C-alpha positions in Angstrom: 32.9 16.6 -13.9 32.9 14.6 -11.0 31.3 17.6 -8.8 28.7 17.8 -11.1 27.9 14.2 -11.8 27.9 13.9 -7.9 25.7 16.9 -7.6 23.6 15.5 -9.2 23.6 11.8 -8.2 22.5 13.8 -4.5 19.7 15.5 -6.0 18.6 12.5 -7.8 18.8 10.3 -4.6 17.0 13.3 -2.7 14.0 13.2 -5.3 13.5 9.4 -4.7 13.7 9.6 -0.9 11.6 12.6 -1.6 8.4 10.2 -3.5 8.8 7.1 -1.4 7.9 9.2 2.3 4.7 10.1 1.3 3.6 6.7 1.3 4.5 5.5 4.5 1.7 7.0 6.2 0.0 4.0 4.8 2.5 1.2 5.9 0.8 -0.9 9.1 -1.9 -3.0 9.2 -5.8 -2.6 8.7 -8.9 -5.2 9.3 -12.1 -5.9 8.9 -14.6 -8.2 11.2 -16.8 -9.7 9.6 -19.5 -12.1 11.9 -16.6 -12.6 14.4 -14.0 -13.4 12.1 -11.1 -10.7 11.4 -9.4 -10.1 8.0 -6.6 -7.9 7.6 -4.6 -6.3 5.3 -0.6 -5.3 6.0 1.3 -3.1 4.2 4.8 -3.4 4.6 7.2 0.2 4.0 9.0 -1.9 0.9 5.4 -2.1 -0.7 5.0 -5.6 0.1 1.8 -6.7 1.5 0.4 -9.6 3.4 -3.3 -9.9 2.1 -5.9 -12.6 4.2 -2.5 -14.2 6.4 -1.1 -14.5 2.6 1.8 -13.4 1.4 2.7 -12.6 -2.4 1.6 -8.9 -3.3 3.0 -5.8 -3.8 1.1 -2.0 -3.7 1.0 1.1 -4.6 -0.6 4.2 -4.6 -2.4 6.0 -7.6 -4.2 8.6 -6.7 -7.3 8.0 -3.3 -6.1 4.5 -4.3 -4.3 1.7 -2.8 -4.1 -1.0 -5.4 -2.6 -4.7 -5.0 -1.1 -6.7 -6.8 0.5 -10.4 -7.2 4.1 -9.7 -6.4 5.3 -12.8 -9.0 3.5 -11.2 -12.1 1.6 -14.5 -12.8 -1.6 -13.6 -11.5 -3.0 -10.2 -13.6 -5.8 -9.1 -11.7 -5.9 -6.2 -8.8 -7.3 -5.6 -5.8 -8.7 -1.7 -5.1 -8.8 -0.2 -2.0 -9.9 3.8 -1.7 -8.2 5.4 1.0 -10.9 7.2 3.5 -10.3 11.2 4.3 -9.5 9.4 7.7 -6.8 6.8 6.5 -9.2 3.8 6.7 -9.3 1.8 3.3 -12.9 1.0 2.0 -13.1 -2.2 -0.8 -16.7 -3.1 -2.2 -17.0 -6.8 -3.8 -20.3 -8.0 -5.1 -22.7 -5.0 -4.4 -20.7 -5.3 -0.2 -18.2 -2.5 1.0 -15.6 -3.9 3.9 -13.7 -1.1 5.5 -11.0 -1.8 6.6 -10.0 -0.2 9.5 -6.1 1.0 10.2 -4.6 -0.8 13.5 -2.9 2.1 15.8 0.9 1.0 16.1 
C-alpha cells in the first residue's frame, strides 16, 4: 500500500513539474517605449509580476494570453496581454496597441 501511494505521489509531482515548466519561457522583462519613457512588465518564475515597476501582481497563461491580476485579490481588474508569435506581449487600450518586447537575458 505504501509503495502504491509513493508511486502515485511521484507521478502527480512529475505531472505538476511538467505543467509548470511550460510557463517558464515567458519569464523575463518586457519593455515598451513611448516618447522616451520605458514601461516594463517583469514576469517572475513564481508567477509574481512587477507591472510598471510596482509589485503586487500575479500572472497566468490562458491560451495565447497572459493575464495579470492583483495578488491580494482586492482588485478584480485584470490586464490581458496577447502572446505574439515572436514571444513579445501586446496590449490594446483605448485604441492604442502597445507591444512589449522581451529583453534578452
